[in-house]
C-alpha positions as CSV (number, residue, x, y, z in Angstrom):
1,M,-26.3,-25.1,51.8
2,E,-23.7,-23.0,50.1
3,T,-23.5,-22.9,46.3
4,C,-20.2,-22.2,44.7
5,T,-18.8,-21.8,41.2
6,L,-15.3,-22.8,40.1
7,T,-14.1,-21.4,36.9
8,T,-11.7,-23.5,34.9
9,A,-10.3,-23.2,31.4
10,G,-13.1,-25.3,30.0
11,A,-16.2,-24.6,32.2
12,D,-17.8,-22.8,35.1
13,L,-18.5,-25.7,37.5
14,V,-21.3,-25.2,40.0
15,Y,-21.4,-27.3,43.2
16,D,-23.2,-27.2,46.5
17,V,-21.8,-27.8,50.0
18,R,-24.1,-28.9,52.8
19,G,-22.4,-28.6,56.1
20,P,-19.0,-27.3,57.2
21,L,-15.6,-27.7,55.6
22,P,-13.7,-29.4,57.0
23,A,-16.5,-31.7,58.3
24,A,-17.4,-31.2,61.9
25,D,-17.1,-35.0,62.6
26,G,-13.7,-35.3,61.1
27,R,-14.9,-37.6,58.3
28,P,-14.3,-36.9,54.7
29,P,-17.0,-35.0,52.8
30,L,-19.4,-37.2,51.0
31,F,-19.4,-36.3,47.3
32,L,-22.4,-37.3,45.2
33,L,-22.0,-37.5,41.5
34,G,-24.2,-38.3,38.5
35,Q,-24.3,-37.9,34.8
36,P,-26.3,-36.8,32.8
37,M,-28.2,-36.2,36.0
38,D,-27.1,-33.0,37.8
39,A,-27.1,-32.1,41.5
40,S,-30.9,-31.8,41.7
41,G,-31.2,-35.6,41.5
42,F,-29.4,-36.0,44.8
43,A,-31.6,-33.9,46.9
44,A,-33.4,-36.8,48.5
45,L,-30.2,-38.8,49.2
46,A,-28.3,-35.7,50.6
47,A,-31.2,-35.0,52.9
48,R,-30.7,-38.5,54.5
49,F,-27.2,-37.6,55.5
50,P,-27.8,-34.6,57.8
51,D,-24.9,-35.6,59.9
52,R,-22.4,-35.5,57.0
53,T,-20.9,-32.7,55.0
54,V,-22.3,-33.5,51.5
55,V,-21.2,-32.1,48.2
56,T,-23.3,-32.2,45.1
57,Y,-22.3,-31.1,41.7
58,D,-23.4,-30.3,38.1
59,P,-21.1,-31.7,35.5
60,R,-20.0,-29.3,32.7
61,G,-22.8,-28.5,30.3
62,L,-25.5,-29.9,32.6
63,G,-27.7,-28.1,35.1
64,R,-26.0,-24.8,36.2
65,S,-22.5,-25.7,35.0
66,T,-21.8,-24.0,31.6
67,R,-18.9,-25.0,29.3
68,A,-16.5,-22.8,27.4
69,D,-14.6,-25.5,25.5
70,G,-16.7,-25.3,22.4
71,R,-17.6,-29.0,22.6
72,V,-21.0,-30.7,23.0
73,D,-19.8,-34.2,23.8
74,Y,-19.3,-35.8,27.3
75,T,-16.1,-37.7,27.7
76,P,-15.0,-39.3,31.0
77,E,-11.5,-38.0,31.2
78,P,-12.3,-34.2,31.1
79,L,-15.2,-34.8,33.4
80,A,-12.9,-36.5,35.8
81,E,-10.5,-33.6,35.7
82,D,-13.4,-31.3,36.6
83,V,-14.2,-33.4,39.6
84,H,-10.5,-33.4,40.6
85,A,-10.5,-29.6,40.4
86,V,-13.6,-29.3,42.6
87,I,-12.1,-31.7,45.2
88,A,-9.0,-29.6,45.2
89,K,-11.0,-26.4,45.6
90,L,-12.8,-27.9,48.6
91,G,-9.5,-28.2,50.4
92,A,-10.9,-31.0,52.5
93,G,-10.1,-34.1,50.5
94,P,-9.8,-36.9,49.9
95,V,-13.5,-37.5,49.8
96,E,-15.9,-40.4,50.1
97,M,-17.9,-40.7,46.9
98,F,-21.2,-42.1,45.7
99,A,-21.4,-42.0,41.9
100,S,-24.2,-43.2,39.8
101,S,-24.7,-44.1,36.1
102,G,-22.5,-41.9,33.9
103,G,-21.2,-40.4,37.1
104,A,-19.9,-43.8,38.1
105,V,-17.9,-43.9,34.9
106,T,-16.4,-40.5,35.6
107,A,-15.5,-41.6,39.1
108,L,-13.7,-44.7,37.8
109,A,-11.7,-42.4,35.5
110,L,-11.0,-40.1,38.4
111,V,-9.6,-43.0,40.6
112,A,-7.4,-44.1,37.7
113,R,-6.1,-40.5,37.1
114,H,-6.1,-39.1,40.7
115,P,-6.1,-42.0,43.1
116,G,-5.5,-39.8,46.1
117,D,-8.8,-37.9,45.7
118,V,-11.1,-40.6,46.9
119,T,-10.9,-42.9,49.9
120,T,-14.0,-45.0,49.1
121,L,-15.9,-45.0,45.8
122,V,-19.3,-46.6,45.6
123,A,-19.9,-46.8,41.8
124,H,-23.6,-47.5,41.2
125,E,-24.6,-49.1,37.9
126,P,-21.9,-47.8,35.5
127,P,-23.4,-48.2,32.0
128,L,-20.2,-49.7,30.4
129,I,-22.1,-51.5,27.6
130,T,-19.1,-52.6,25.6
131,I,-17.7,-54.9,28.3
132,T,-20.8,-57.1,28.5
133,P,-20.8,-60.4,26.6
134,D,-23.3,-58.9,24.1
135,G,-21.4,-55.7,23.7
136,P,-21.9,-55.4,19.9
137,A,-25.6,-55.9,20.2
138,A,-25.8,-53.4,23.0
139,V,-24.0,-50.8,20.9
140,R,-26.6,-51.6,18.1
141,A,-29.4,-51.1,20.6
142,R,-28.0,-47.8,21.7
143,A,-27.8,-46.6,18.1
144,G,-31.5,-47.5,17.8
145,V,-32.3,-45.1,20.6
146,R,-30.3,-42.3,18.9
147,D,-32.0,-43.1,15.5
148,A,-35.5,-42.9,17.0
149,Y,-34.6,-39.5,18.6
150,E,-33.1,-38.1,15.4
151,K,-36.1,-39.2,13.3
152,R,-39.0,-38.5,15.6
153,G,-37.9,-36.3,18.6
154,W,-37.7,-36.6,22.3
155,G,-40.8,-38.6,23.0
156,A,-39.9,-41.3,20.5
157,G,-36.3,-41.3,21.7
158,M,-37.2,-41.6,25.4
159,A,-39.7,-44.4,24.6
160,A,-36.9,-46.3,22.8
161,F,-34.5,-45.6,25.7
162,V,-37.0,-47.0,28.2
163,A,-37.6,-50.1,26.1
164,M,-33.9,-50.7,25.8
165,T,-33.1,-50.2,29.5
166,S,-36.0,-52.3,30.6
167,W,-35.1,-55.2,28.3
168,E,-34.2,-58.3,30.3
169,G,-31.1,-60.3,29.3
170,E,-28.9,-60.0,26.3
171,F,-30.1,-58.1,23.2
172,T,-31.2,-60.9,20.9
173,D,-32.9,-60.9,17.5
174,A,-36.2,-60.8,19.4
175,Y,-35.3,-57.4,20.8
176,F,-34.5,-56.0,17.4
177,A,-37.6,-57.5,15.8
178,Q,-39.9,-55.4,18.0
179,P,-41.8,-52.5,16.4
180,P,-40.8,-49.1,17.6
181,P,-42.4,-48.4,21.0
182,D,-45.3,-46.0,21.2
183,P,-44.3,-42.9,23.2
184,A,-47.9,-42.7,24.5
185,A,-47.5,-46.1,26.1
186,F,-44.8,-44.6,28.4
187,G,-46.6,-41.3,28.9
188,M,-44.3,-39.5,26.5
189,P,-45.4,-36.9,24.0
190,A,-45.7,-38.1,20.4
191,E,-45.1,-34.7,18.8
192,D,-41.6,-33.7,17.9
193,D,-40.3,-30.7,19.9
194,G,-37.5,-30.1,17.4
195,T,-34.6,-30.5,19.8
196,R,-31.7,-33.0,19.1
197,D,-29.2,-32.2,21.9
198,D,-30.4,-34.4,24.7
199,P,-27.2,-35.9,26.2
200,L,-29.1,-39.1,27.1
201,L,-30.7,-39.8,23.7
202,S,-28.2,-38.4,21.3
203,D,-24.7,-39.7,20.6
204,R,-23.1,-37.0,22.8
205,S,-22.6,-39.3,25.7
206,W,-21.5,-42.4,23.8
207,A,-17.9,-41.9,25.0
208,V,-19.3,-42.6,28.5
209,S,-20.9,-45.9,27.7
210,D,-17.9,-46.8,25.4
211,Y,-15.4,-46.2,28.2
212,R,-13.1,-49.0,29.4
213,P,-11.7,-48.6,32.8
214,D,-7.9,-48.6,33.4
215,V,-8.1,-51.8,35.4
216,D,-4.5,-51.8,36.6
217,A,-4.7,-48.2,37.8
218,V,-8.1,-48.8,39.6
219,V,-7.2,-52.0,41.4
220,T,-3.8,-50.7,42.5
221,A,-5.1,-47.3,43.7
222,P,-5.4,-46.8,47.4
223,T,-9.1,-46.1,46.8
224,R,-11.5,-48.8,48.0
225,V,-13.8,-49.3,45.0
226,V,-17.3,-50.9,45.4
227,I,-19.4,-51.6,42.3
228,A,-23.0,-51.4,43.3
229,V,-26.1,-52.7,41.6
230,G,-29.8,-52.3,42.4
231,E,-31.7,-55.5,43.3
232,E,-34.4,-54.7,40.7
233,S,-31.8,-54.1,38.0
234,R,-30.0,-57.5,37.9
235,A,-31.5,-58.7,34.6
236,V,-31.5,-55.4,32.7
237,Q,-28.7,-53.6,31.0
238,T,-27.3,-51.5,33.8
239,G,-27.4,-54.5,36.1
240,R,-25.5,-56.6,33.6
241,T,-23.0,-53.8,33.1
242,S,-22.5,-53.6,36.8
243,D,-21.8,-57.3,37.1
244,A,-19.4,-57.1,34.2
245,T,-17.6,-54.1,35.7
246,A,-17.3,-55.8,39.0
247,E,-15.9,-58.9,37.4
248,L,-13.4,-56.8,35.4
249,L,-12.1,-55.4,38.7
250,G,-12.0,-58.8,40.4
251,Q,-15.0,-58.4,42.6
252,R,-18.7,-59.1,42.8
253,A,-21.2,-56.3,42.6
254,T,-22.7,-55.2,46.0
255,V,-26.5,-55.2,45.9
256,F,-28.4,-52.1,46.9
257,P,-32.2,-51.6,47.3
258,S,-34.4,-50.7,44.3
259,H,-33.4,-49.8,40.8
260,H,-31.1,-47.5,38.7
261,G,-32.6,-44.5,40.5
262,G,-33.1,-46.2,43.8
263,F,-32.0,-43.1,45.8
264,L,-34.7,-40.9,44.2
265,D,-37.8,-39.8,46.0
266,G,-41.0,-39.3,43.9
267,E,-40.0,-36.0,42.4
268,F,-38.9,-37.4,39.1
269,G,-41.8,-39.8,38.7
270,C,-39.9,-43.1,39.2
271,P,-39.4,-43.3,43.0
272,G,-36.9,-45.7,44.5
273,K,-36.4,-46.5,48.1
274,P,-34.4,-43.6,49.4
275,D,-34.5,-44.5,53.1
276,E,-33.4,-48.1,52.5
277,F,-30.9,-46.9,49.9
278,A,-29.3,-44.4,52.2
279,A,-29.1,-47.0,55.0
280,R,-27.3,-49.4,52.7
281,L,-24.9,-46.7,51.6
282,R,-24.1,-45.9,55.2
283,D,-23.3,-49.5,55.9
284,V,-21.1,-49.9,52.8
285,L,-19.2,-46.7,53.6
286,A,-18.8,-47.7,57.3
287,A,-17.2,-51.0,56.2
288,S,-14.2,-49.2,54.8
């Protein structure tokens, strides 16, 4: 694996290349993209593609990628321009791309802005909360996570986030009537560590979940776009956002094994089914 750094006007972008460029088999590189997860979250999935040249990447301000733009927010369009710059630097594009969570949102922005960069995009569970039927309630639920984090710190914020993302169905009065979740019930620390800059729990990533894809640009792009959803996610928020995004693009979501982190091994404490997930991804990419 070779680790590289690309310096742009706004950031030093760190990415890893596993395998030769151009790829030995003549296929496009497989680019794996997450957010706020960095490249470390794709170790298990990358290891299951030993026959492919795989590129993993840390978005600006996350992991090893530092930012010099003076900002702390995460907005899909600049993030998409970063990915475009990395693909150009590879000199082996266009790429095939698997993008998950906020990375899937960045990838949709990339396809709209630079449609020649990606041949096939598998966008896994993009958290586009405003396009669901209960969008205003979802926005209110998201604000509740931020408020818990601001008032009581990381453990309380993460407990609120887990409660929100595991809620099944629309956010009803019953959801908002619940007492604040106990961090200890989720194995989270109750004491406040004093930080307030977590991109998942603060409002720094709200531009990601507020994003609305440029539907015309995406559907007319030469890129084959597949919206993917985990079989265990169908009733919870990211499953519902996946279905809503697919419907917006005139398709149905393609079902993958496991949950929102279905490609993870056990290293982050919430293992998915990485073998089955990788096999499904191979099949979907091969169908292009």
